[in-house]
N, C-alpha and C positions, 0 to 999 in steps of 0.2 A: 254591549251584547254580542257574544260571539255567533259566528254562523250556525244556524239552527238546522242546516241541511244534514242529512244521515251522509256519511262518508265511510268508505273503507280504505281511505289512504293511509299512509304511513303515520305513526303517531310521534315519529321522530321531528323535532322542530329544526328549521333552518338556522344559519348564524344570525340572520336577520331577526327571527322570531324569538331567539333565546340569548338575551343580554346577561352577562354575568353581574350578579350583585357583589361588587367588588369588596365593600366594607364587610360585609356578611361573610363573604367567601375568605378573604384575607384574614381577618380577626380570628375565624375559626380555625383555619389551617395553621396559622402561627402559633396559636395557643396549643393546638393539639400536638405539633411539632416540637415546641419547647418542652411540654409535659413528657412526651415519648423520650426525648433526649434526656431529660432529668432522670426518668425513671430507669433508662438503660445505663447511664453513667453512675449515677449517685442512688445505686439501688437501695441500700440500707436506709438512707435518709429518707427517699420516697415512700418506703414502706412505713417508717415511723409518722411521718406526716399524714399519710392516708389513714392510718388506724386511728390516730389522734382526731383527726376531722370527724372520722366515723363515730367514734364515742360520743363527740359534742353533739352531732345531728341526731343520733339514736336517743341520747339522754335528753335533749331539748325539744325534738320534734317527732318522736315515736309515735305520740298520741295524735299527732296531725295526719300522719299517714294513714293510720287506722279510721279517723273520722272522713278524711277526703275520700278515700277509695269507695266507702259506703255512699258518700254523697254523690259522687259520679254515677254510680250504679243506679240509685234513687231517680236521679234526675232524667236519664236517657229512658228509663221505664215510663216514668210519667209522661215524658213527651210523645212517647210511642202510642199510649193508651188515650191521650188527649185528642182534641179536635186538630191538632197539628200534626196527627199522624198520617193525614192523606196527603200532606205536602210532599211534592217530588223533590228529589235532589237533583235538580236540573230543571229546565224548562217544562211546561205543562205537557208538551207533546213528546217529551224524550221517552225512550224506551230503553231497557237494560242492555248493554252491549254483550254480557256473558250469560248463559244458561244457569240454573240453580246450581247444577252438578259441578260445572267449571268454577262458578263463583264460589262454592263452599270449598272446594280444593284448594284454591288460591287463598282464601281466609285461614284455612288449616296450616298450610305451608308457610304462609309468611307471618302468620300471628303465632305460631308455636314453635315450629322449628326443631332443631336439634335437641333442646333443652328437654324435650318429652321423652326422648330416648335416655337422655343422662338420668332423669331425676325419677323415672317410672319405678325404678327398684330402689334407687338410693333414699328417697324420701319416706316411702312407707316403711321400709326396714328400719331407717333411722328412728323414725317417731315411734315405731313400735318398740324397739329395743331400748333406746335412750330418750323416752318421753320428757316434754318441759316439766311436767309434775306427775308424780304418782309413779307406781312401779312399773317397769317395763316387762316385757315378755309374756303379759297375761292376756286373756280374752278381751279384756276391757281395754287394754293398752292397743290390742289389734283394731278394735273399733275406732278409737279415737285418733289412731295414726290415720287411717283412712279419711276419716272426717277433716282432719287438720290437711291432708294432701289435697281433697276436693276443695278445700277454702283456697288454698293458695294457687289452684289451677282452674278454679270455677268461674262463676259469673263476675266476682267481683273485679278480676283482672280485666276480662273481657269488656266491662263497663267503662274501663279507660280508652280502650281501642274504639269503642262505639262512639264515645263522646267526641273524640277528635275526628274521627271519619265522618261522622254526621255533620259536624260543624264545618270543616273544610269543604265537604260537597255542597252543602247548602249555599256558602257564601260564594264559591267558585262557579259552580255550574247554574245555579239559579240567579246570581246577581253579577256574575262576570268578574268577580275580584280575583287576583291571582291564587293559584293553588298553594297557598302557603300559610304558615300558622299565623302570622300578622293579620291576615285577612278576617279570621274569626274575632278580632277584637274591633272591628270597624264601628259597631253600633255604640262602643264605649269611648272610643278615642276619635271617631271621624277619620279625616284626612291625616291626623297626625301619626297613623300607622306607617306612613312612608316616611317617617323620620326617625329619630332617635329610639323611640319606644319599639316601633316595628322592627328595627335592627337588633335590639337587644333580645326581644322574643324569637327572632329568627335563629340568632346565635345560640340562644338557651336550647332551642329545639335541635340545632344541629349538633351541638356538644352532647346532648341527651341522647341522640340516635347513634352516634359514633361509639360512645361508651356502652351503650346498651347491646348494640349488634356485636361490638369487639367482646364483650363479656359472654354473649351467647357462642360465638365461634371460639373463644378461648376454652370454655367448658368442654365444647365439642371437640376440640383439638386434644385436650387432655384424655377424652374417652377414645378418640380415634387412635391416639399413640399407644394406648393399651392393647387395643384390638390388633395393631399391627405387630406389637410384640408378641402378643397372644398367638397369632396366625403364624408370623414369619420370623420372630425372632428381632425385630427391629427395636434397637434400644430406646428406652425412654429417656426424655431430658429436653432441656431448652433448645439444644440445637435441633433435634429431631422435629419439635413442636413448631420451630420457626419455619423449617422446610416445608411443613405441612401447611402452615399459614401462607406461604408464597403460592403454593400449589393451588390452594383453595381459592386464594384471590385471582389467580390467573383465570380458573375456570368460571368463577362468579362475573369477572369482567366480560368474558366472552358471552355468557348467558345475559348479562345487563345490555350489552351492545345490541343484542337481537330484539330487545323491547318486550313489552308486556303480552303482544298478541302471540308471540311465537316462543321465546325461551322461557320466561317466567310461567306461562300458561301451562306448556307442555310438561315441565319439570314437576310443577304442582300436581297435575293430574297423575302423573307417574308415582310421585311420593305418597300420595293419599291411597293408591291402590296397593302399593306394596306395604304400606303400614297396616292397612286393613287386613291383608293376607297374613302378616305375620301375627297380629292380634287373633284372628280366628285360629291359626296354628296352634298358639298357647292356649286358647280356650279349649279346644277340642283334644288337644294331646295331654291335656291335664285333667283335673277333677272338674269336668264340665258343669255338674249339678252344683257342687259347692260354689264355684265361681259365679254362677248365674244368681244363687241365693245371695252371696256376699254382695253382688252389685247391687241388688235391690235394698239390702240392709244398708250400705254405704250411702245411697241415695237419700234413703229415709233419715238416717242421722244428719246428712248435710242439711237437708231441708229443714228438719225440725230444730236443729241446732245453730242455724245459720246466723241468728241475731246474736246470740251468745258468743260463738265463735269469732263474729266479725268485730266485736267490741272488747273482747278480752285481752287487755295490755297487761295482765298479771301485776296489777298496780301494787299489791301488798307484798309479794315476794316475787320481783321480777327476775326470770332467768336471762339476764341481759344478753349473754352470749348466744343463747338460743334465739331470741328474737333479732338480733343483729344478722345471725346466719339464716335465718328463716322468714318469718313474717314481714319484718320491716324491710329484708332484703327483697322479699318477693314483690311487695308493693311499690318500693323504689323502682324495681326491675321493669314492672308492667307499666309505670309511669315514664321512666326513661325510653321504653320502647313506644310510647304513645304517639309521638310525632311520626316515627318511621312506619309503624303498621297503620295508624290512623290515616296518614296521607295515601298510603298504598291503598286501604280500604275505599277511600274516596276516589282514588284514581280508576277502581274497577267496579265503582256502584253507581255510575251516573245513570239517572232515569229511574231508580227504584223509589218508592215512596218511604218516608221516615218510618213508617210502621214496619214495613217490610224489611228495611235495612237493620232496624232495632233487633227484630225477631230473629233474624238470619244471623247476625253476628253475635248474639247473644247464646241463641239455642243450639245453632248447628255445631260450632265448635266445641261447645260446653258438652254435648251429648258425646261426641266422639272422645273428649277428654276423659269424660266420667268412666265411659266403657273401657278405655285404653288403660287408664290409672287403676280402675277395679281389677280388670282380669291380670294385668301384669303385677300390680302391687300385692293383690291377694294371693297370687301364685306365690311370690317371693316370701311372703309372711308365713303362708303355710308350709313352706320348705323349711324355715326356720323352727317353726313349732313342731316339725316332723323330726328335728334332730340336727338339721343342717347349720347349727351355730356358727362354725367357722366361716361358712359362706356368708353369714350375716355380719360378722366381725369384720372380714375383709371388705364388703361392700361399704361400711361405714368408714374405715380406715383408708381406703382406696377408692374413692366414688367413681372413678374413670374405669374401674374394672367391673362394677357392678353388673351391668347388663351382660357381659361376657360370662361371668361366673354364674349368672342365673341361667343363660342358655345352656351352660354346661351340663346343668341338672336335667336338661330336657332331651327327647330323642332328636336325631338328625342334627347334631350340635354344629358340625363344619357348614351345614347349609345354611342354617339359621344365623350362624355367625357372619357368613359372607353377606347374606340378606341385610343384617343390621349394619354392617360396614357401608353397603351401597346406600342404604336409606339415610345414614348419617352423612355421607359425602354429598348425595344430593340435598339433603337439608342444609348443609352448609352453603351450597351454592345459591338455593333459593333464598337463603337469608342475606347471603352477600350480595347477589345482585338485586334483590327487592331493596336492600339498604341503601346501595350505591346509586339505584334509581331515585329513591327517595331524597337522598341528600344532594344530588344534582339538581333536583327540581326546587329543593329549599333554596339553593344558592343561585339559582337562576331567575331572571323575570321572564316569563313565557307569556307572549301575547295570547296563546291560546291554551287554556287549562287541559285541554284534551290532548295536548302534544307533550312529550316529554324533552329533556336536556339532550344535547348531542352525545353520541357514543363516548368521545374522547373525555367527556366530564365524568361519565359514570366510572369509567376505567381508572381515572385519577382517583375518585373517591373509594373504589374498591381497594387501591393500593393503599390509601391512607388508613382504612378500616384495618387492614392487614398489620400496619406498622404499629398502631395503637394495641392490637392483640398481642403482638409480641413483646411489647413494652411491659404491658401487664403481666403476662405469663413470666417475665423475667424478674419482676419484683418479688412476687410470693405466690404465684399460681392461682388458684382458685380463690383464696381468701383475699387477694388484692382485687381480683375481678368483681367480687360481691361488694367489697368495700366502695370501689369506684362507682359501681351502680347507684348505691344508697346516697353518695355524696352528689352525683350529678343528676339524679331525678329530683331532688328537692326544690330547684329553682322552676322546674317545668310544672310541679305540683300546683304551684300559684298561679301559673299560667293558665292551666286547666280550670281552676275557679273562676277566672276572668272569662275563660271561654264560655262557662256555663251561663254566665251572667248576659254576655254578648248575643249568645244564641237565642236566650230567652226572650231578650228585648226585641231581636229581629222577629222572631215567630210571632209576637204580639202584633207587630206592625203589619206582618203577611197576613193575619187574621182580618185586619182591618180592611185589607184590600178585597178580600171576598165578601166582606158585609157591605162594603160601598157599592159593589156591582149589585147585590140584592136590592139595596135601596133605592137603586135608581133603574131597576128593570122595568117597572111599569111605564116609565117615561120612553125607554128604549122601544118597548113593544108598541105603544101609541104611535111613536114617531115612524116605526116601520109601517105600520098599517096606512098611515097617510101617505108617506113618501113611496112607499114600495107597493102597496095594492093598488094606489090610484095611478101609479105610473107603468106598472108592468102587469099584464094580464096573466092569466093562469097558463097559457100556452108557452109564453116566454120562460115562466118559471120551469115548467116541464122539460123544454128545451135545455136550460141550464143544467138540470138534473142528470141527463143522459148525455151530456157532451163530454168529450175526452180529449181536450186541447193538447196541442204540441208545445215544446217550448218555444218556438217562433211565435205561435199564437199567443201565449202568455207576455213575451216580449211587446207584441203589437198592442196588447191590452193595457200594459203598464205605460205604454208610451201614449196612447190615444186617450184612454179614460182614467187610468189611476193619477197619472201624474198632473193633469189639469184640475183632478179633485183635490190633490194635495195642494196645488198652487193657490186654488180658491179659499181652502181652509187658512193657509199661510198669510194670504192677505187680508183675510178678515181679522185674523188675530192680531197681525201687526197694527192694523188700524186701532185695536184695543190696546196696544202698548205692550204686546208679549213679543219678545224677539223669537223668530222661528228659522229653523234651518232644513233645507230639503237636501237630503244626500243619496246617492245610489250609484249602482254600478252595472256593468252588463258582462255577458260571458258567463264565467264560472261564479262570478260575485253579483248576478243579477239579482237586485232587489230595490226596494225604495223605502227611504226613511224619513219621517217627520219628526223633528225634536223641538219642543217647546221650553225655553228657559223660563223657569218658575221662580227665579231669584233664589233666596235661601230655602224654598221649598223643594220637594223632590221633583225634578223634571219629568215632563210627560214625553213619552216615545211611542210612536205608532209606525210599525214597519210591516212591508209585505214582502214575502219571500216564495218562490217557486218550490214544490216539493213534488219529487218524482215518485210515482205510484205504479203499482202493476196493474196492466190492463185486466178489466173484468172478464171472466170466460165466457159470459153470456153475451159480450158485445158482437155484434154483426155488422161489420163495415165493408164498404165497397172498395176502398182503396187498399193498398198493400198493408197486410197485418203488421200492428205494432205490439211490442211487449209490455210498453208503458205509456202514460201520460201525465200531465201535470195539473196539480192543483195550486192555487194562489192564496197562500194563508196569511192572516194578520199576526203579528208579533208584537206583545208589549214587553215591559222591562223584565218580566218574569217568564217570557218564553211564548211558545205558539199556542194559539187558540186553533179550535177544530173545524171551524167552518170555511168554506171556500168562496172566494170573492170573485172567481171568474164568471163574466156574464153580468156583473152588476152595472147599472148605468152611472154616470157621472154623480148624479143626485144620491143614489144610493150609496156610493162610496164615501160621498162627503157625510152622509147620516151616520155611517158606520164609525168613521173618524170621531164625529161629535159625541156618538154613544160612548166611546171609549174615553173621549176627554171628560165628559160628564161624570162618569164614574170616578175617573181620577180626581176631579175635582171634589167630589163627595169623599173619597179616601183622605185627601188633604184635610178637609174639614173634620174629619172623625179623628185624625192623628192630632191636630190641634186642641181638640177637646180633651183628648187622652192626657197631652202634654200639660194642660191646664190643672188635670187632676192630679197628675204626677210630675211635678217639675222636673227639669233636667233631660227630658228626652231628646236625643240626637236624631239626626236624619237616618233614613233608612240606607242599608248597604247599597253601593253602586260602584260601577267601574271607576278606576281611577282616571 
């Protein structure tokens, strides 16, 4: 269990706290380097191989992508509305680190990024003018185009992010496992996740993340290159795009080195505000009523046709090129970004309940996406219907130009063009720095999930992302980027299936803990009545309620009362054959821990930690006023409980430990009963 105390300390890990996972790191870096070298030197051969593998995957596994994405979404919604929804992603006492607005901004910037600017015009116009089936350019084609766009950018993709983020946060912050993909498979493989299985999973996550982020940056660079040509006459081409990639990597590295609390957080808030301003400008400078009507219509079409759209593989007459370029590509892209965005979401969501996490990660980004796509996309379609067919044709032929050609039709073109360029650059940086942060954490073994890898590691990964981006741009630009994502997303799609199984298994065990506590509650209360009320009168209880001890007093209580109670329980349990260990520290690590070895069963842990609290305003004290006091709270394997132990007698401390031990024994009994009904159950997650 990690230190449960609240802290405003830096999230950067020291060299001692961050150990590089050399097998994962070197395997990933060598593989990426060889691929990049191959793509840069043998460009034509690389293109042919990439497209050949793409054809095989889309032909053999296209159906799997469709089913998997729906399964991920259904699973996370089911978990959120079930009894598991109240479980916290972290200890029971944990509170969210970021407010809802900041949290939403970080969800938005890390999970969507530059791609929303690139595709907000390209996709609606392309689906409208050249639909997969039927005639283009009609009113029906316009409605279908927006429904398809909503599908590709809607709840289905965010279901992938939600699944990964929920699973990682649960296992890392609630059970003390490393904040890495392999931890989510602990219920299935146990300690084997620290061997070849775990290494393979983390390598797959690293490769998927690198290619997913590189694809996003590559698409954005293509667009930014056109924007610079449009505004300043900078030539388009691989050389310019390579220079842009280097510049973006430099800025991303600087931002990543500052950490989540400053760099990524501030850039995310700025980008969200700028995007909203641009969206509102398009709304109110265009046909406002039409756009609002169209938005409502689009939402209705999406909701009404969601199941049909989600399962439509065009089996009888498949437009394979369209599927590869659009639906299969998008599903693979969301999956490839899953470890990146999911780990980042977990990193910023400690302390939220599963229900609030799922609701937030599905609803908040989707509502913004729906409004953005509806306003921008319907405006572009309306332009084409109004006679701007040349604009539509150019948007399809040169996707990077679409947003600039669109703004050319609007007032204040120069101002909006500059705004989009700034938005794109900042999106670049937030995607790059978030990606490098996540990759660093994936390839380091961090002793504290709240900490991040050291800055030099993030800078290195930012550079690696830049190299892969340039390599893919050199092979065949946008087509190669899309193909690489479809290929790299497939292995992680199967990992996500195992992740669902592992999380479901762990949550069932989590539920047993709550039930076991309820089952032994009567015994707790009767024991407290005898040991508590018989030994402590009401005046002593009142004195405890209105006392506000200092840290020194807490330290004295631990030494004089708690430690003898722990030792008494240890002596009794050891006489009954249970190995027991008492540990603790002083100073910044002041706490006491009692750990009981239960053999092949889940070990019992009972800890007490001081927690600093603000002094109540109503307190009247004779001595010098203090701004804070300390509570001494018990902590179990799943985190802190809410009551204060300060002022307990030795007998009451023993009673509380025995209460929790009794509940743990009841939990083990219920888990064995469940295992007898469903053979093959593994132990619950726990720190390595």
